[in-house]
N, CA, C, O and the ligand as a Tripos MOL2 file, in Angstrom:
@<TRIPOS>MOLECULE
protein
  281   279    71     0     0
PROTEIN
NO_CHARGES

@<TRIPOS>ATOM
      1 N          14.3690   14.4960    9.5240 N.3       1 MET1
      2 CA         15.6600   14.0870    8.9730 C.3       1 MET1
      3 C          15.7610   12.5570    8.9200 C.2       1 MET1
      4 O          15.3750   11.8520    9.8530 O.2       1 MET1
      5 N          16.2890   12.0810    7.8080 N.am      2 CYS2
      6 CA         16.4500   10.6330    7.6690 C.3       2 CYS2
      7 C          17.6420   10.1770    8.5040 C.2       2 CYS2
      8 O          18.7410   10.7190    8.3890 O.2       2 CYS2
      9 N          17.4070    9.1770    9.3410 N.am      3 LYS3
     10 CA         18.4800    8.7520   10.2410 C.3       3 LYS3
     11 C          19.4880    7.8550    9.5240 C.2       3 LYS3
     12 O          20.5400    7.5360   10.0790 O.2       3 LYS3
     13 N          19.1690    7.4500    8.2950 N.am      4 PHE4
     14 CA         20.0940    6.5740    7.5610 C.3       4 PHE4
     15 C          21.0190    7.3640    6.6440 C.2       4 PHE4
     16 O          22.2400    7.2290    6.7330 O.2       4 PHE4
     17 N          20.4510    8.1890    5.7630 N.am      5 CYS5
     18 CA         21.2850    8.9420    4.8180 C.3       5 CYS5
     19 C          21.4290   10.4050    5.2360 C.2       5 CYS5
     20 O          22.1490   11.1730    4.5970 O.2       5 CYS5
     21 N          20.7390   10.7830    6.3130 N.am      6 HIS6
     22 CA         20.8270   12.1300    6.8900 C.3       6 HIS6
     23 C          20.3090   13.1990    5.9440 C.2       6 HIS6
     24 O          20.7230   14.3560    6.0240 O.2       6 HIS6
     25 N          19.4060   12.8210    5.0480 N.am      7 LYS7
     26 CA         18.7280   13.7970    4.2170 C.3       7 LYS7
     27 C          17.7780   14.6060    5.0870 C.2       7 LYS7
     28 O          17.1300   14.0790    5.9920 O.2       7 LYS7
     29 N          17.7110   15.8990    4.7900 N.am      8 LYS8
     30 CA         16.8490   16.7690    5.5920 C.3       8 LYS8
     31 C          15.7150   17.3390    4.7490 C.2       8 LYS8
     32 O          15.8830   17.6120    3.5600 O.2       8 LYS8
     33 N          14.5820   17.5110    5.3710 N.am      9 TRP9
     34 CA         13.4390   18.1540    4.7210 C.3       9 TRP9
     35 C          13.0660   19.3990    5.5170 C.2       9 TRP9
     36 O          13.2080   19.4380    6.7390 O.2       9 TRP9
     37 N          12.5860   20.4150    4.8030 N.am     10 GLN10
     38 CA         12.1440   21.6280    5.4960 C.3      10 GLN10
     39 C          10.8540   21.3440    6.2520 C.2      10 GLN10
     40 O          10.6970   21.7320    7.4090 O.2      10 GLN10
     41 N           9.9400   20.6650    5.5820 N.am     11 CYS11
     42 CA          8.7180   20.2210    6.2380 C.3      11 CYS11
     43 C           8.7630   18.7010    6.2940 C.2      11 CYS11
     44 O           8.7240   18.0290    5.2630 O.2      11 CYS11
     45 N           8.8450   18.1800    7.4790 N.am     12 ALA12
     46 CA          8.9660   16.7370    7.6190 C.3      12 ALA12
     47 C           7.5770   16.1230    7.8290 C.2      12 ALA12
     48 O           6.9710   16.2590    8.8920 O.2      12 ALA12
     49 N           7.0930   15.4440    6.7830 N.am     13 TYR13
     50 CA          5.8710   14.6700    6.9180 C.3      13 TYR13
     51 C           6.2570   13.2000    7.0050 C.2      13 TYR13
     52 O           7.1890   12.7520    6.3380 O.2      13 TYR13
     53 N           5.5380   12.4630    7.8260 N.am     14 ILE14
     54 CA          5.8730   11.0570    8.0300 C.3      14 ILE14
     55 C           5.7170   10.2810    6.7130 C.2      14 ILE14
     56 O           6.4550    9.3290    6.4580 O.2      14 ILE14
     57 N           4.7470   10.6990    5.8750 N.am     15 SER15
     58 CA          4.5390    9.9790    4.6150 C.3      15 SER15
     59 C           5.6790   10.2090    3.6340 C.2      15 SER15
     60 O           6.0170    9.3300    2.8420 O.2      15 SER15
     61 N           6.2750   11.4120    3.6940 N.am     16 ILE16
     62 CA          7.4290   11.6990    2.8470 C.3      16 ILE16
     63 C           8.6120   10.8380    3.2750 C.2      16 ILE16
     64 O           9.3290   10.2710    2.4500 O.2      16 ILE16
     65 N           8.7890   10.7610    4.5680 N.am     17 LEU17
     66 CA          9.8810    9.9450    5.1030 C.3      17 LEU17
     67 C           9.6700    8.4700    4.7680 C.2      17 LEU17
     68 O          10.6180    7.7550    4.4450 O.2      17 LEU17
     69 N           8.4330    8.0320    4.8480 N.am     18 GLN18
     70 CA          8.1150    6.6260    4.5350 C.3      18 GLN18
     71 C           8.4550    6.2900    3.0950 C.2      18 GLN18
     72 O           9.1010    5.2780    2.8250 O.2      18 GLN18
     73 N           8.0160    7.1450    2.1610 N.am     19 SER19
     74 CA          8.2730    6.8640    0.7510 C.3      19 SER19
     75 C           9.7440    7.0770    0.4260 C.2      19 SER19
     76 O          10.2750    6.4380   -0.4820 O.2      19 SER19
     77 N          10.4100    7.9710    1.1590 N.am     20 HIS20
     78 CA         11.8490    8.1390    0.9730 C.3      20 HIS20
     79 C          12.5740    6.8670    1.3710 C.2      20 HIS20
     80 O          13.4500    6.3950    0.6470 O.2      20 HIS20
     81 N          12.2150    6.3150    2.5090 N.am     21 LEU21
     82 CA         12.8560    5.0870    2.9880 C.3      21 LEU21
     83 C          12.5540    3.9210    2.0360 C.2      21 LEU21
     84 O          13.4150    3.0790    1.7850 O.2      21 LEU21
     85 N          11.3260    3.8820    1.5100 N.am     22 ALA22
     86 CA         10.9260    2.7700    0.6560 C.3      22 ALA22
     87 C          11.5510    2.8620   -0.7380 C.2      22 ALA22
     88 O          11.8870    1.8390   -1.3350 O.2      22 ALA22
     89 N          11.7070    4.0830   -1.2590 N.am     23 ASN23
     90 CA         12.0790    4.2210   -2.6690 C.3      23 ASN23
     91 C          13.4250    4.8950   -2.9090 C.2      23 ASN23
     92 O          14.1620    4.4970   -3.8110 O.2      23 ASN23
     93 N          13.7540    5.9190   -2.1090 N.am     24 GLU24
     94 CA         14.9030    6.7560   -2.4520 C.3      24 GLU24
     95 C          16.1350    6.4770   -1.6290 C.2      24 GLU24
     96 O          17.2550    6.5180   -2.1380 O.2      24 GLU24
     97 N          15.9310    6.1920   -0.3500 N.am     25 CYS25
     98 CA         17.0620    6.1740    0.5670 C.3      25 CYS25
     99 C          18.0720    5.1050    0.1630 C.2      25 CYS25
    100 O          17.7450    3.9240    0.0410 O.2      25 CYS25
    101 N          19.3150    5.5580   -0.0420 N.am     26 THR26
    102 CA         20.3550    4.6230   -0.4760 C.3      26 THR26
    103 C          21.0880    4.0240    0.7100 C.2      26 THR26
    104 O          21.7350    2.9850    0.5800 O.2      26 THR26
    105 N          20.9960    4.6550    1.8460 N.am     27 ASP27
    106 CA         21.7650    4.2120    3.0030 C.3      27 ASP27
    107 C          20.9650    3.3710    3.9880 C.2      27 ASP27
    108 O          21.5220    2.8350    4.9460 O.2      27 ASP27
    109 N          19.6640    3.2550    3.7550 N.am     28 CYS28
    110 CA         18.8790    2.4860    4.7070 C.3      28 CYS28
    111 C          18.9460    0.9960    4.3590 C.2      28 CYS28
    112 O          18.9630    0.6380    3.1810 O.2      28 CYS28
    113 N          18.9830    0.1400    5.3560 N.am     29 PRO29
    114 CA         19.0970   -1.3100    5.1390 C.3      29 PRO29
    115 C          17.9300   -1.8480    4.3070 C.2      29 PRO29
    116 O          16.8150   -1.3300    4.3760 O.2      29 PRO29
    117 N          18.2000   -2.8850    3.5260 N.am     30 GLU30
    118 CA         17.1800   -3.4950    2.6820 C.3      30 GLU30
    119 C          15.9620   -3.9150    3.5100 C.2      30 GLU30
    120 O          14.8180   -3.8120    3.0680 O.2      30 GLU30
    121 N          16.2430   -4.3820    4.7050 N.am     31 GLU31
    122 CA         15.2000   -4.8060    5.6300 C.3      31 GLU31
    123 C          14.2030   -3.6830    5.9030 C.2      31 GLU31
    124 O          12.9880   -3.8780    5.8600 O.2      31 GLU31
    125 N          14.7560   -2.4990    6.1870 N.am     32 ILE32
    126 CA         13.9200   -1.3250    6.4540 C.3      32 ILE32
    127 C          13.1650   -0.9290    5.2030 C.2      32 ILE32
    128 O          11.9810   -0.5990    5.2640 O.2      32 ILE32
    129 N          13.8530   -0.9620    4.0570 N.am     33 GLN33
    130 CA         13.2540   -0.5820    2.7820 C.3      33 GLN33
    131 C          12.0610   -1.4900    2.4680 C.2      33 GLN33
    132 O          10.9880   -1.0170    2.0940 O.2      33 GLN33
    133 N          12.2650   -2.7960    2.6250 N.am     34 ASN34
    134 CA         11.1920   -3.7530    2.3700 C.3      34 ASN34
    135 C          10.0250   -3.5510    3.3260 C.2      34 ASN34
    136 O           8.8620   -3.6880    2.9440 O.2      34 ASN34
    137 N          10.3460   -3.2250    4.5640 N.am     35 TYR35
    138 CA          9.3060   -2.9970    5.5750 C.3      35 TYR35
    139 C           8.3890   -1.8640    5.1270 C.2      35 TYR35
    140 O           7.1650   -1.9970    5.1610 O.2      35 TYR35
    141 N           8.9890   -0.7370    4.7040 N.am     36 TRP36
    142 CA          8.1800    0.4220    4.3180 C.3      36 TRP36
    143 C           7.4950    0.1990    2.9800 C.2      36 TRP36
    144 O           6.3900    0.6920    2.7530 O.2      36 TRP36
    145 N           8.1500   -0.5450    2.0900 N.am     37 LEU37
    146 CA          7.5070   -0.8670    0.8140 C.3      37 LEU37
    147 C           6.2270   -1.6610    1.0670 C.2      37 LEU37
    148 O           5.1850   -1.3870    0.4730 O.2      37 LEU37
    149 N           6.3210   -2.6390    1.9500 N.am     38 ARG38
    150 CA          5.1460   -3.4480    2.2670 C.3      38 ARG38
    151 C           4.1100   -2.6090    3.0080 C.2      38 ARG38
    152 O           2.9090   -2.7620    2.7830 O.2      38 ARG38
    153 N           4.5670   -1.7260    3.8860 N.am     39 PHE39
    154 CA          3.6680   -0.8680    4.6500 C.3      39 PHE39
    155 C           2.8630    0.0250    3.7170 C.2      39 PHE39
    156 O           1.6460    0.1510    3.8580 O.2      39 PHE39
    157 N           3.5620    0.6520    2.7510 N.am     40 ILE40
    158 CA          2.9010    1.5520    1.8020 C.3      40 ILE40
    159 C           1.9760    0.7610    0.8790 C.2      40 ILE40
    160 O           0.8740    1.2080    0.5610 O.2      40 ILE40
    161 N           2.4310   -0.4090    0.4550 N.am     41 ALA41
    162 CA          1.6130   -1.2460   -0.4340 C.3      41 ALA41
    163 C           0.3480   -1.7040    0.2770 C.2      41 ALA41
    164 O          -0.7280   -1.7440   -0.3200 O.2      41 ALA41
    165 N           0.4810   -2.0500    1.5520 N.am     42 ALA42
    166 CA         -0.6760   -2.5000    2.3330 C.3      42 ALA42
    167 C          -1.6680   -1.3640    2.5000 C.2      42 ALA42
    168 O          -2.8800   -1.5660    2.4240 O.2      42 ALA42
    169 N          -1.1390   -0.1560    2.7300 N.am     43 LYS43
    170 CA         -2.0060    1.0090    2.8930 C.3      43 LYS43
    171 C          -2.7570    1.2970    1.5900 C.2      43 LYS43
    172 O          -3.9480    1.6090    1.6050 O.2      43 LYS43
    173 N          -2.0440    1.1890    0.4620 N.am     44 ASP44
    174 CA         -2.6690    1.4350   -0.8420 C.3      44 ASP44
    175 C          -3.7300    0.3880   -1.1460 C.2      44 ASP44
    176 O          -4.8050    0.7220   -1.6440 O.2      44 ASP44
    177 N          -3.4390   -0.8720   -0.8520 N.am     45 SER45
    178 CA         -4.3480   -1.9480   -1.2310 C.3      45 SER45
    179 C          -5.5860   -1.9610   -0.3430 C.2      45 SER45
    180 O          -6.5870   -2.5790   -0.7040 O.2      45 SER45
    181 N          -5.5430   -1.2980    0.8070 N.am     46 LEU46
    182 CA         -6.7100   -1.2160    1.6740 C.3      46 LEU46
    183 C          -7.8650   -0.5400    0.9410 C.2      46 LEU46
    184 O          -9.0010   -1.0110    0.9910 O.2      46 LEU46
    185 N          -7.5640    0.5750    0.2540 N.am     47 ASP47
    186 CA         -8.5920    1.2930   -0.4950 C.3      47 ASP47
    187 C          -9.0860    0.4530   -1.6710 C.2      47 ASP47
    188 O         -10.2870    0.3700   -1.9250 O.2      47 ASP47
    189 N          -8.1530   -0.1650   -2.3780 N.am     48 ASP48
    190 CA         -8.5120   -0.9750   -3.5380 C.3      48 ASP48
    191 C          -9.3360   -2.1910   -3.1160 C.2      48 ASP48
    192 O         -10.3130   -2.5560   -3.7700 O.2      48 ASP48
    193 N          -8.9240   -2.8070   -2.0120 N.am     49 ASP49
    194 CA         -9.5680   -4.0300   -1.5410 C.3      49 ASP49
    195 C         -11.0640   -3.8400   -1.3190 C.2      49 ASP49
    196 O         -11.8720   -4.6910   -1.6900 O.2      49 ASP49
    197 N         -11.4240   -2.7010   -0.7020 N.am     50 ASP50
    198 CA        -12.8200   -2.4490   -0.3760 C.3      50 ASP50
    199 C         -13.7040   -2.4990   -1.6170 C.2      50 ASP50
    200 O         -14.6720   -3.2580   -1.6660 O.2      50 ASP50
    201 N         -13.3680   -1.6940   -2.6120 N.am     51 SER51
    202 CA        -14.1880   -1.6230   -3.8190 C.3      51 SER51
    203 C         -14.1120   -2.9260   -4.5980 C.2      51 SER51
    204 O         -15.0950   -3.3450   -5.2110 O.2      51 SER51
    205 N         -12.9500   -3.5690   -4.5770 N.am     52 ALA52
    206 CA        -12.7720   -4.8030   -5.3320 C.3      52 ALA52
    207 C         -13.6120   -5.9270   -4.7400 C.2      52 ALA52
    208 O         -14.2020   -6.7180   -5.4760 O.2      52 ALA52
    209 N         -13.6690   -6.0030   -3.3940 N.am     53 SER53
    210 CA        -14.4180   -7.0870   -2.7640 C.3      53 SER53
    211 C         -15.9160   -6.8590   -2.9280 C.2      53 SER53
    212 O         -16.6740   -7.8200   -3.0660 O.2      53 SER53
    213 N         -16.3570   -5.5910   -2.9150 N.am     54 ILE54
    214 CA        -17.7700   -5.2830   -3.1260 C.3      54 ILE54
    215 C         -18.1720   -5.6480   -4.5510 C.2      54 ILE54
    216 O         -19.2260   -6.2390   -4.7840 O.2      54 ILE54
    217 N         -17.3060   -5.2810   -5.5010 N.am     55 ALA55
    218 CA        -17.5930   -5.5620   -6.9050 C.3      55 ALA55
    219 C         -17.6190   -7.0630   -7.1580 C.2      55 ALA55
    220 O         -18.4890   -7.5610   -7.8740 O.2      55 ALA55
    221 N         -16.6720   -7.7820   -6.5770 N.am     56 SER56
    222 CA        -16.5850   -9.2170   -6.8450 C.3      56 SER56
    223 C         -17.7050   -9.9770   -6.1430 C.2      56 SER56
    224 O         -18.1390  -11.0220   -6.6280 O.2      56 SER56
    225 N         -18.1880   -9.4540   -4.9810 N.am     57 SER57
    226 CA        -19.2430  -10.1660   -4.2680 C.3      57 SER57
    227 C         -20.5750   -9.9800   -4.9700 C.2      57 SER57
    228 O         -21.3710  -10.9170   -5.0270 O.2      57 SER57
    229 N         -20.8420   -8.7810   -5.5110 N.am     58 THR58
    230 CA        -22.0730   -8.5770   -6.2610 C.3      58 THR58
    231 C         -22.0350   -9.3750   -7.5610 C.2      58 THR58
    232 O         -23.0540   -9.8730   -8.0410 O.2      58 THR58
    233 N         -20.8270   -9.4800   -8.1140 N.am     59 ASP59
    234 CA        -20.6680  -10.2290   -9.3490 C.3      59 ASP59
    235 C         -20.9880  -11.7090   -9.1410 C.2      59 ASP59
    236 O         -21.6710  -12.3290   -9.9550 O.2      59 ASP59
    237 N         -20.4770  -12.2700   -8.0220 N.am     60 SER60
    238 CA        -20.7150  -13.6950   -7.7650 C.3      60 SER60
    239 C         -22.1670  -13.9360   -7.3720 C.2      60 SER60
    240 O         -22.7040  -15.0130   -7.6310 O.2      60 SER60
    241 N         -22.8180  -12.9330   -6.7410 N.am     61 ASN61
    242 CA        -24.2340  -13.0570   -6.4020 C.3      61 ASN61
    243 C         -25.0850  -13.1670   -7.6660 C.2      61 ASN61
    244 O         -26.0020  -13.9850   -7.7470 O.2      61 ASN61
    245 N         -24.7650  -12.3310   -8.6430 N.am     62 LYS62
    246 CA        -25.4910  -12.3560   -9.9170 C.3      62 LYS62
    247 C         -25.3620  -13.7060  -10.5720 C.2      62 LYS62
    248 O         -26.3310  -14.2820  -11.0680 O.2      62 LYS62
    249 N         -24.1210  -14.2030  -10.5610 N.am     63 LYS63
    250 CA        -23.8560  -15.4880  -11.2090 C.3      63 LYS63
    251 C         -24.6360  -16.6070  -10.5240 C.2      63 LYS63
    252 O         -25.1500  -17.5110  -11.1820 O.2      63 LYS63
    253 N         -24.7180  -16.5330   -9.1740 N.am     64 ARG64
    254 CA        -25.4180  -17.5740   -8.4190 C.3      64 ARG64
    255 C         -26.9200  -17.5370   -8.7480 C.2      64 ARG64
    256 O         -27.5560  -18.5800   -8.9030 O.2      64 ARG64
    257 N         -27.4870  -16.2960   -8.8550 N.am     65 LYS65
    258 CA        -28.9030  -16.1640   -9.1690 C.3      65 LYS65
    259 C         -29.2200  -16.7470  -10.5450 C.2      65 LYS65
    260 O         -30.2110  -17.4540  -10.7330 O.2      65 LYS65
    261 N         -28.3430  -16.4270  -11.5010 N.am     66 VAL66
    262 CA        -28.5200  -16.9400  -12.8590 C.3      66 VAL66
    263 C         -28.4640  -18.4520  -12.8680 C.2      66 VAL66
    264 O         -29.2320  -19.1200  -13.5600 O.2      66 VAL66
    265 N         -27.5230  -18.9850  -12.0720 N.am     67 ALA67
    266 CA        -27.3310  -20.4320  -12.0400 C.3      67 ALA67
    267 C         -28.5420  -21.1190  -11.4150 C.2      67 ALA67
    268 O         -28.9380  -22.1930  -11.8680 O.2      67 ALA67
    269 N         -29.1620  -20.4920  -10.3380 N.am     68 SER68
    270 CA        -30.2950  -21.1280   -9.6650 C.3      68 SER68
    271 C         -31.5620  -21.0270  -10.5110 C.2      68 SER68
    272 O         -32.4510  -21.8720  -10.4050 O.2      68 SER68
    273 N         -31.6460  -19.9910  -11.3550 N.am     69 ASN69
    274 CA        -32.8200  -19.8420  -12.2270 C.3      69 ASN69
    275 C         -32.8770  -20.9200  -13.3040 C.2      69 ASN69
    276 O         -33.9420  -21.2660  -13.8160 O.2      69 ASN69
    277 N         -31.7050  -21.4340  -13.6260 N.am     70 ASP70
    278 CA        -31.6620  -22.4070  -14.7140 C.3      70 ASP70
    279 C         -32.3400  -23.6960  -14.4190 C.2      70 ASP70
    280 O         -32.3650  -24.5880  -15.2660 O.2      70 ASP70
    281 ZN         17.4150    8.3440    3.7230 Zn       71 ZN71
@<TRIPOS>BOND
     1     1     2 1
     2     2     3 1
     3     3     4 2
     4     3     5 am
     5     5     6 1
     6     6     7 1
     7     7     8 2
     8     7     9 am
     9     9    10 1
    10    10    11 1
    11    11    12 2
    12    11    13 am
    13    13    14 1
    14    14    15 1
    15    15    16 2
    16    15    17 am
    17    17    18 1
    18    18    19 1
    19    19    20 2
    20    19    21 am
    21    21    22 1
    22    22    23 1
    23    23    24 2
    24    23    25 am
    25    25    26 1
    26    26    27 1
    27    27    28 2
    28    27    29 am
    29    29    30 1
    30    30    31 1
    31    31    32 2
    32    31    33 am
    33    33    34 1
    34    34    35 1
    35    35    36 2
    36    35    37 am
    37    37    38 1
    38    38    39 1
    39    39    40 2
    40    39    41 am
    41    41    42 1
    42    42    43 1
    43    43    44 2
    44    43    45 am
    45    45    46 1
    46    46    47 1
    47    47    48 2
    48    47    49 am
    49    49    50 1
    50    50    51 1
    51    51    52 2
    52    51    53 am
    53    53    54 1
    54    54    55 1
    55    55    56 2
    56    55    57 am
    57    57    58 1
    58    58    59 1
    59    59    60 2
    60    59    61 am
    61    61    62 1
    62    62    63 1
    63    63    64 2
    64    63    65 am
    65    65    66 1
    66    66    67 1
    67    67    68 2
    68    67    69 am
    69    69    70 1
    70    70    71 1
    71    71    72 2
    72    71    73 am
    73    73    74 1
    74    74    75 1
    75    75    76 2
    76    75    77 am
    77    77    78 1
    78    78    79 1
    79    79    80 2
    80    79    81 am
    81    81    82 1
    82    82    83 1
    83    83    84 2
    84    83    85 am
    85    85    86 1
    86    86    87 1
    87    87    88 2
    88    87    89 am
    89    89    90 1
    90    90    91 1
    91    91    92 2
    92    91    93 am
    93    93    94 1
    94    94    95 1
    95    95    96 2
    96    95    97 am
    97    97    98 1
    98    98    99 1
    99    99   100 2
   100    99   101 am
   101   101   102 1
   102   102   103 1
   103   103   104 2
   104   103   105 am
   105   105   106 1
   106   106   107 1
   107   107   108 2
   108   107   109 am
   109   109   110 1
   110   110   111 1
   111   111   112 2
   112   111   113 am
   113   113   114 1
   114   114   115 1
   115   115   116 2
   116   115   117 am
   117   117   118 1
   118   118   119 1
   119   119   120 2
   120   119   121 am
   121   121   122 1
   122   122   123 1
   123   123   124 2
   124   123   125 am
   125   125   126 1
   126   126   127 1
   127   127   128 2
   128   127   129 am
   129   129   130 1
   130   130   131 1
   131   131   132 2
   132   131   133 am
   133   133   134 1
   134   134   135 1
   135   135   136 2
   136   135   137 am
   137   137   138 1
   138   138   139 1
   139   139   140 2
   140   139   141 am
   141   141   142 1
   142   142   143 1
   143   143   144 2
   144   143   145 am
   145   145   146 1
   146   146   147 1
   147   147   148 2
   148   147   149 am
   149   149   150 1
   150   150   151 1
   151   151   152 2
   152   151   153 am
   153   153   154 1
   154   154   155 1
   155   155   156 2
   156   155   157 am
   157   157   158 1
   158   158   159 1
   159   159   160 2
   160   159   161 am
   161   161   162 1
   162   162   163 1
   163   163   164 2
   164   163   165 am
   165   165   166 1
   166   166   167 1
   167   167   168 2
   168   167   169 am
   169   169   170 1
   170   170   171 1
   171   171   172 2
   172   171   173 am
   173   173   174 1
   174   174   175 1
   175   175   176 2
   176   175   177 am
   177   177   178 1
   178   178   179 1
   179   179   180 2
   180   179   181 am
   181   181   182 1
   182   182   183 1
   183   183   184 2
   184   183   185 am
   185   185   186 1
   186   186   187 1
   187   187   188 2
   188   187   189 am
   189   189   190 1
   190   190   191 1
   191   191   192 2
   192   191   193 am
   193   193   194 1
   194   194   195 1
   195   195   196 2
   196   195   197 am
   197   197   198 1
   198   198   199 1
   199   199   200 2
   200   199   201 am
   201   201   202 1
   202   202   203 1
   203   203   204 2
   204   203   205 am
   205   205   206 1
   206   206   207 1
   207   207   208 2
   208   207   209 am
   209   209   210 1
   210   210   211 1
   211   211   212 2
   212   211   213 am
   213   213   214 1
   214   214   215 1
   215   215   216 2
   216   215   217 am
   217   217   218 1
   218   218   219 1
   219   219   220 2
   220   219   221 am
   221   221   222 1
   222   222   223 1
   223   223   224 2
   224   223   225 am
   225   225   226 1
   226   226   227 1
   227   227   228 2
   228   227   229 am
   229   229   230 1
   230   230   231 1
   231   231   232 2
   232   231   233 am
   233   233   234 1
   234   234   235 1
   235   235   236 2
   236   235   237 am
   237   237   238 1
   238   238   239 1
   239   239   240 2
   240   239   241 am
   241   241   242 1
   242   242   243 1
   243   243   244 2
   244   243   245 am
   245   245   246 1
   246   246   247 1
   247   247   248 2
   248   247   249 am
   249   249   250 1
   250   250   251 1
   251   251   252 2
   252   251   253 am
   253   253   254 1
   254   254   255 1
   255   255   256 2
   256   255   257 am
   257   257   258 1
   258   258   259 1
   259   259   260 2
   260   259   261 am
   261   261   262 1
   262   262   263 1
   263   263   264 2
   264   263   265 am
   265   265   266 1
   266   266   267 1
   267   267   268 2
   268   267   269 am
   269   269   270 1
   270   270   271 1
   271   271   272 2
   272   271   273 am
   273   273   274 1
   274   274   275 1
   275   275   276 2
   276   275   277 am
   277   277   278 1
   278   278   279 1
   279   279   280 2
@<TRIPOS>SUBSTRUCTURE
     1 MET1         2 RESIDUE 1 A MET
     2 CYS2         6 RESIDUE 1 A CYS
     3 LYS3        10 RESIDUE 1 A LYS
     4 PHE4        14 RESIDUE 1 A PHE
     5 CYS5        18 RESIDUE 1 A CYS
     6 HIS6        22 RESIDUE 1 A HIS
     7 LYS7        26 RESIDUE 1 A LYS
     8 LYS8        30 RESIDUE 1 A LYS
     9 TRP9        34 RESIDUE 1 A TRP
    10 GLN10       38 RESIDUE 1 A GLN
    11 CYS11       42 RESIDUE 1 A CYS
    12 ALA12       46 RESIDUE 1 A ALA
    13 TYR13       50 RESIDUE 1 A TYR
    14 ILE14       54 RESIDUE 1 A ILE
    15 SER15       58 RESIDUE 1 A SER
    16 ILE16       62 RESIDUE 1 A ILE
    17 LEU17       66 RESIDUE 1 A LEU
    18 GLN18       70 RESIDUE 1 A GLN
    19 SER19       74 RESIDUE 1 A SER
    20 HIS20       78 RESIDUE 1 A HIS
    21 LEU21       82 RESIDUE 1 A LEU
    22 ALA22       86 RESIDUE 1 A ALA
    23 ASN23       90 RESIDUE 1 A ASN
    24 GLU24       94 RESIDUE 1 A GLU
    25 CYS25       98 RESIDUE 1 A CYS
    26 THR26      102 RESIDUE 1 A THR
    27 ASP27      106 RESIDUE 1 A ASP
    28 CYS28      110 RESIDUE 1 A CYS
    29 PRO29      114 RESIDUE 1 A PRO
    30 GLU30      118 RESIDUE 1 A GLU
    31 GLU31      122 RESIDUE 1 A GLU
    32 ILE32      126 RESIDUE 1 A ILE
    33 GLN33      130 RESIDUE 1 A GLN
    34 ASN34      134 RESIDUE 1 A ASN
    35 TYR35      138 RESIDUE 1 A TYR
    36 TRP36      142 RESIDUE 1 A TRP
    37 LEU37      146 RESIDUE 1 A LEU
    38 ARG38      150 RESIDUE 1 A ARG
    39 PHE39      154 RESIDUE 1 A PHE
    40 ILE40      158 RESIDUE 1 A ILE
    41 ALA41      162 RESIDUE 1 A ALA
    42 ALA42      166 RESIDUE 1 A ALA
    43 LYS43      170 RESIDUE 1 A LYS
    44 ASP44      174 RESIDUE 1 A ASP
    45 SER45      178 RESIDUE 1 A SER
    46 LEU46      182 RESIDUE 1 A LEU
    47 ASP47      186 RESIDUE 1 A ASP
    48 ASP48      190 RESIDUE 1 A ASP
    49 ASP49      194 RESIDUE 1 A ASP
    50 ASP50      198 RESIDUE 1 A ASP
    51 SER51      202 RESIDUE 1 A SER
    52 ALA52      206 RESIDUE 1 A ALA
    53 SER53      210 RESIDUE 1 A SER
    54 ILE54      214 RESIDUE 1 A ILE
    55 ALA55      218 RESIDUE 1 A ALA
    56 SER56      222 RESIDUE 1 A SER
    57 SER57      226 RESIDUE 1 A SER
    58 THR58      230 RESIDUE 1 A THR
    59 ASP59      234 RESIDUE 1 A ASP
    60 SER60      238 RESIDUE 1 A SER
    61 ASN61      242 RESIDUE 1 A ASN
    62 LYS62      246 RESIDUE 1 A LYS
    63 LYS63      250 RESIDUE 1 A LYS
    64 ARG64      254 RESIDUE 1 A ARG
    65 LYS65      258 RESIDUE 1 A LYS
    66 VAL66      262 RESIDUE 1 A VAL
    67 ALA67      266 RESIDUE 1 A ALA
    68 SER68      270 RESIDUE 1 A SER
    69 ASN69      274 RESIDUE 1 A ASN
    70 ASP70      278 RESIDUE 1 A ASP
    71 ZN71       281 GROUP 0 **** ****
C-alpha cells in the first residue's frame, strides 16, 4: 500500500511501488518523486552504461591504432 495516496495493490512488488511513486502518485512529495525517478533512471542506465562503455572503448582503440599507423 502506498503510504502517500493510500493506493492498494493485490500483489505488492517493490518495483511497482517505486514506479508508482516516481510516475503516478499524486500525493507523494516532489522530493520523494524525484528520488525514485533518479533511482529508476540510475538502475536503467546501469545496463546501458555497460554496453555503451565497451562499444566506445573499442571504438577509441580502433581510432588510436589507425592514428598510430599513419
Ligand atoms: Zn501513491
